[in-house]
TORKOLFI-737730 format. One line per 3 residues: number of its first residue (from 1); their letters; for each residue x, y, z of C-alpha. Coordinates in pm, whole numbers. Example, Ala and Ser with C-alpha at 12.3 -4.5 7.8 and 13.67 -1.06 7.14 Angstrom:
// residues 2
1	AS	1230:-450:780 | 1367:-106:714
***
This chain:
// residues 453
1	MVS	1:-1:-3 | 175:332:-105 | 60:656:126
4	VQE	-67:968:0 | 190:1205:-15 | 163:1515:144
7	SHT	459:1806:164 | 465:2133:339 | 196:2351:220
10	PNP	354:2706:84 | 225:3023:258 | 115:3288:-26
13	GQF	356:3403:-239 | 612:3148:-150 | 819:2919:-421
16	HPT	718:2540:-322 | 1058:2393:-414 | 890:2020:-335
19	RPY	694:1996:-576 | 854:2121:-927 | 670:2114:-1269
22	YTP	842:1883:-1480 | 1023:2021:-1766 | 1235:1806:-2024
25	PPS	1546:1851:-2033 | 1629:2042:-2379 | 1944:1861:-2419
28	SSP	1802:1526:-2461 | 1506:1598:-2652 | 1551:1488:-3013
31	SRF	1504:1798:-3268 | 1186:1827:-3453 | 1373:1743:-3799
34	QKH	1484:1408:-3619 | 1181:1334:-3498 | 1022:1422:-3893
37	LGR	1311:1161:-4046 | 1236:885:-3772 | 878:895:-3914
40	SMR	988:904:-4255 | 1215:605:-4223 | 872:449:-4086
43	TVR	697:537:-4386 | 959:407:-4578 | 986:68:-4441
46	SSF	608:34:-4381 | 622:27:-4760 | 872:-236:-4808
49	YQS	697:-454:-4601 | 371:-426:-4746 | 411:-679:-5054
52	ECS	577:-927:-4801 | 315:-839:-4510 | 32:-972:-4766
55	TSS	146:-1325:-4788 | 356:-1394:-4437 | 233:-1614:-4180
58	TCS	266:-1327:-3895 | 2:-1126:-4057 | -295:-1393:-4077
61	NNN	-662:-1256:-3961 | -673:-1458:-3608 | -890:-1306:-3396
64	YNL	-672:-1335:-3071 | -866:-1292:-2756 | -678:-971:-2574
67	TDD	-692:-1128:-2247 | -510:-1467:-2328 | -214:-1538:-2116
70	VHL	-307:-1217:-1903 | -207:-1266:-1536 | -212:-922:-1367
73	QQL	-372:-852:-1027 | -685:-635:-1041 | -679:-325:-1040
76	ATA	-808:-227:-644 | -1131:-336:-644 | -1246:-306:-1016
79	NNK	-1550:-417:-1128 | -1647:-279:-1446 | -2003:-390:-1551
82	STK	-2086:-137:-1803 | -2209:-299:-2132 | -1957:-303:-2403
85	SSA	-2088:-248:-2772 | -1877:-529:-2924 | -1705:-839:-2797
88	STA	-1388:-714:-2915 | -1415:-385:-2698 | -1516:-622:-2418
91	STE	-1208:-772:-2417 | -994:-477:-2458 | -1219:-358:-2156
94	EYL	-1114:-646:-1946 | -787:-630:-2010 | -781:-245:-1901
97	GIS	-961:-371:-1584 | -710:-560:-1446 | -402:-388:-1504
100	QIF	-140:-283:-1295 | -25:25:-1441 | -196:221:-1156
103	SDF	-36:16:-874 | 193:242:-739 | -44:507:-654
106	SAY	-401:356:-684 | -411:242:-314 | -288:399:-6
109	SSD	-359:317:369 | -379:745:459 | -199:1055:461
112	ISG	169:1034:617 | 306:1359:648 | 575:1540:845
115	ELQ	363:1848:823 | 58:1645:965 | 298:1582:1325
118	RLA	373:1951:1297 | 31:2055:1277 | -81:1844:1542
121	CLP	184:1929:1794 | 190:2311:1797 | -68:2531:1982
124	EEP	-298:2717:1764 | -299:3084:1784 | -610:3283:1699
127	NDN	-563:3535:1441 | -633:3899:1523 | -936:3938:1353
130	EES	-1130:3647:1562 | -1351:3661:1834 | -1209:3765:2199
133	NDK	-1429:3485:2325 | -1193:3235:2174 | -1024:3208:2506
136	SEP	-1347:2992:2614 | -1290:2771:2316 | -1128:2422:2363
139	ENF	-746:2469:2284 | -432:2333:2291 | -547:2001:2350
142	SFC	-188:1895:2153 | -73:1551:2049 | 159:1361:1863
145	TEI	186:1029:1679 | 333:862:1959 | 16:1015:2175
148	VES	-211:904:1961 | -89:517:1929 | -121:537:2250
151	ISP	-496:642:2336 | -709:344:2470 | -1074:305:2307
154	EDL	-1200:422:2621 | -1038:743:2640 | -1073:776:2244
157	QPT	-1440:856:2258 | -1428:1164:2459 | -1132:1290:2261
160	VKI	-1345:1225:1945 | -1644:1395:2091 | -1455:1724:2189
163	CID	-1291:1724:1832 | -1604:1698:1648 | -1786:1984:1911
166	SLS	-1473:2211:1807 | -1583:2205:1446 | -1883:2383:1492
169	SNS	-1680:2650:1671 | -1676:3035:1598 | -1321:3006:1603
172	VAV	-1119:2912:1273 | -820:2856:1495 | -1047:2602:1725
175	KRS	-1191:2446:1385 | -838:2409:1213 | -746:2231:1518
178	AAA	-1018:1997:1536 | -998:1871:1204 | -632:1863:1237
181	KLR	-640:1577:1519 | -923:1400:1339 | -719:1364:1039
184	LLA	-434:1219:1296 | -694:984:1475 | -801:863:1138
187	KNR	-454:836:968 | -329:476:1033 | -611:260:1253
190	SEN	-919:125:1109 | -1099:105:1452 | -1052:531:1459
193	RAL	-1186:542:1148 | -1504:350:1241 | -1519:514:1545
196	IGE	-1493:875:1431 | -1752:809:1125 | -1981:664:1366
199	SGA	-1974:933:1608 | -2092:1171:1378 | -1762:1352:1211
202	VPA	-1836:1299:867 | -2110:1596:852 | -1958:1801:1086
205	LLP	-1663:1803:854 | -1830:1884:550 | -1889:2233:598
208	LLG	-1508:2342:641 | -1455:2217:332 | -1619:2549:173
211	CAD	-1413:2720:445 | -1203:3030:287 | -915:2930:527
214	PWT	-642:2714:319 | -544:2507:637 | -852:2425:777
217	QEN	-1011:2323:445 | -682:2108:374 | -718:1977:705
220	AVT	-1078:1837:649 | -1019:1744:345 | -732:1498:442
223	ALL	-974:1395:747 | -1229:1316:489 | -945:1116:305
226	NLS	-867:906:592 | -1200:845:669 | -1301:695:338
229	LLD	-1046:414:366 | -1266:212:541 | -1536:63:337
232	ENK	-1813:119:594 | -1747:480:612 | -1790:542:215
235	PLI	-2154:501:217 | -2174:703:525 | -2001:989:347
238	AGA	-2171:983:12 | -2458:984:170 | -2382:1275:365
241	GAV	-2351:1519:43 | -1968:1528:33 | -1914:1454:-333
244	KSL	-2038:1836:-442 | -1805:1948:-125 | -1503:1755:-236
247	IYV	-1547:1879:-611 | -1564:2215:-444 | -1236:2133:-300
250	LKT	-1117:2029:-635 | -1179:2325:-757 | -1040:2572:-507
253	GTE	-812:2403:-266 | -465:2396:-223 | -226:2172:-436
256	VSK	-212:1893:-155 | -602:1954:-70 | -680:1895:-459
259	QNA	-463:1620:-449 | -658:1471:-175 | -1004:1561:-286
262	ACA	-915:1334:-577 | -803:1028:-376 | -1124:1091:-168
265	LLN	-1328:1067:-453 | -1157:775:-569 | -1199:617:-267
268	LAM	-1582:654:-332 | -1586:546:-666 | -1517:192:-552
271	IDE	-1907:172:-527 | -2021:175:-902 | -2311:373:-779
274	NKV	-2111:669:-628 | -1917:663:-1021 | -2272:816:-1150
277	SIG	-2293:1060:-918 | -1937:1190:-911 | -1945:1212:-1265
280	ACG	-2328:1397:-1305 | -2191:1658:-1040 | -1934:1761:-1232
283	AIP	-1609:1590:-1130 | -1482:1548:-1463 | -1344:1873:-1588
286	PLV	-1174:1973:-1256 | -997:1617:-1251 | -865:1711:-1613
289	SLL	-778:2043:-1509 | -578:1886:-1229 | -418:1664:-1475
292	ING	-312:1993:-1671 | -203:2212:-1427 | -134:1985:-1141
295	SNR	186:1877:-1005 | 347:1526:-1123 | 167:1410:-788
298	GKK	-150:1589:-890 | -127:1455:-1226 | -110:1084:-1100
301	DAL	-407:1146:-868 | -619:1259:-1176 | -497:1013:-1387
304	TTL	-589:731:-1134 | -953:905:-1044 | -1086:953:-1411
307	YKL	-925:585:-1507 | -1171:464:-1211 | -1444:698:-1319
310	CSM	-1402:663:-1687 | -1510:269:-1637 | -1854:387:-1712
313	KAN	-1923:502:-2062 | -2087:810:-1951 | -1830:939:-1798
316	KKR	-1555:849:-2046 | -1790:1093:-2288 | -1784:1361:-2023
319	AVT	-1390:1332:-2001 | -1369:1393:-2369 | -1577:1652:-2373
322	AGV	-1371:1798:-2081 | -1040:1806:-2280 | -900:1509:-2156
325	VKP	-727:1351:-2478 | -475:1626:-2566 | -290:1615:-2215
328	LVE	-296:1277:-2217 | -118:1256:-2582 | 87:1528:-2440
331	LVV	227:1318:-2176 | 340:1051:-2402 | 492:1256:-2624
334	AAG	670:1402:-2373 | 799:1110:-2250 | 907:1024:-2575
337	EAS	1129:1323:-2605 | 1284:1271:-2263 | 1332:892:-2267
340	EEQ	1586:874:-1974 | 1365:1027:-1750 | 1200:747:-1535
343	GAA	917:943:-1412 | 825:1068:-1765 | 813:697:-1867
346	GMA	580:624:-1586 | 350:904:-1612 | 322:796:-1985
349	EKA	219:434:-1888 | -54:568:-1668 | -188:867:-1936
352	LVV	-176:515:-2197 | -396:307:-1956 | -662:628:-1973
355	LSS	-625:695:-2335 | -676:357:-2418 | -1036:359:-2180
358	MAG	-1100:699:-2412 | -1059:474:-2690 | -1390:281:-2595
361	VEE	-1642:542:-2712 | -1629:702:-3067 | -1599:1045:-2923
364	GKT	-1247:969:-2740 | -1116:777:-3138 | -1219:1105:-3296
367	AIV	-1020:1288:-3030 | -728:1075:-3030 | -679:1107:-3412
370	EEG	-732:1439:-3433 | -456:1529:-3117 | -213:1351:-3295
373	GIP	-252:1011:-3071 | -182:786:-3353 | 173:933:-3465
376	ALV	242:941:-3051 | 107:578:-3039 | 336:444:-3313
379	EVI	635:597:-3165 | 586:425:-2835 | 569:47:-3008
382	EDG	869:133:-3207 | 1093:309:-2961 | 910:283:-2616
385	ATV	1098:252:-2309 | 874:-23:-2126 | 691:-348:-2254
388	KGK	360:-208:-2075 | 360:100:-2236 | 350:-82:-2578
391	EFS	105:-287:-2478 | -106:-3:-2393 | -4:176:-2713
394	MVT	-146:-192:-2909 | -451:-187:-2714 | -549:159:-2809
397	LLQ	-457:145:-3167 | -681:-219:-3180 | -987:20:-3085
400	LCE	-896:267:-3333 | -924:23:-3603 | -1274:-81:-3500
403	GVN	-1579:127:-3535 | -1716:371:-3787 | -1359:501:-3898
406	GVR	-1202:196:-3849 | -1080:165:-4243 | -966:533:-4210
409	NRG	-755:499:-3905 | -610:149:-4070 | -489:354:-4357
412	LLV	-363:608:-4112 | -174:357:-3928 | -22:232:-4222
415	GEG	88:582:-4324 | 283:649:-3979 | 495:337:-4054
418	VIP	334:134:-3824 | 375:-230:-3984 | 780:-274:-3920
421	PLV	752:-232:-3542 | 459:-494:-3547 | 643:-710:-3752
424	ALS	906:-721:-3504 | 652:-725:-3190 | 500:-1071:-3315
427	QTG	824:-1225:-3371 | 990:-1055:-3034 | 784:-937:-2815
430	TAR	569:-1093:-2498 | 325:-1380:-2547 | 41:-1061:-2477
433	AKH	266:-853:-2716 | 240:-1115:-2998 | -92:-1155:-2986
436	MAE	-175:-758:-3035 | 56:-745:-3328 | -72:-1006:-3488
439	RLL	-403:-925:-3487 | -353:-530:-3546 | -125:-692:-3878
442	GYM	-434:-856:-3992 | -591:-492:-3949 | -366:-347:-4182
445	REP	-415:-614:-4416 | -795:-583:-4441 | -789:-232:-4591
448	RQE	-581:-297:-4878 | -789:-598:-4962 | -1122:-413:-4963
451	GCS	-955:-158:-5217 | -828:-426:-5434 | -1187:-586:-5456
***
């Protein structure tokens, strides 16, 4: 289980050195001429292979099941039940549903942060503009991780009650401190999450998600994230109306708040019926915005949540309408221009998984072609740094070869020089890669047969 990563949130106007945006090193980026030359060479090689491919045994039009020989662990508790338009699309969706691409960040135990401990141990001081009666409010019930771990169940109940009661205080400082305590109490122990959820913390935390104070909002959303890790709390959180409040944080919060709001929505999306409400309430556009403008951590959280939500056809269409395809293609291209960067390659793999999901609807296929996805995917198949990247590129291309524009897209693939790298993969790739490469090669032959007839 991988933890939700947090960091010290900067004060307004401060530069945040721990969350740099990724910029590909210019020295490692191939020139536009080199890119064009590589594409031209693929086209030449493709033309050379065309005559041989029509009689080659590797180009036989075998109907391989994309899920044959797949032994990847199922992503979280995903169980996609949406109806697929064809058997081929169904096998592709099943292949996507059991991928391990998101294994490094789609599951987590709780928020782990030095900042969290600092907030919990420092006494809170009221702001100058707060009311004078703050001194009568509960204050400075500071405790650190060691004390939290030693609290007995008998003592936890009154502590939780004090925290929940303090969430309705007139003092922003007291509310902020109480949310931080609940956040810390729910960090590691499932029994603590159960007790806090049963004690009525969720409806008391929700108003704080709209708080103008960013620290209070951040503590509240992270407390809800930690509570949402317990399955029994997920219906409670969704039923209290948290989805709209989490989407508000996703639009207005700090970098950490946005990331944790996305992860909380991901947890709620583990229940299929919540995917409908999360998409209908407008979560997709701010997730796409996080994908475009967020830090690397934010991009990963957005990718994971989008993937989970887009197991539903309606959410796929919403994501395409929100403009998700362009940044996905850009992440794939950026990884190709910085092939030595492991982080870029890993991000590209995750982008390829979501891109494959978008290809499950006609609107997504059209957007992928219009945004330059075909040359980017062919580039991955030929020069990609990872086996999984090549495989997911072929998953997407298989979907592009089907549907109303399938024949046209096959011609575009041939023009981009996809045949030589596919022939190479059909001979030297993994068993899964061979199956998909052979099926794609069969598709490449079909337009020429129709043209001849």
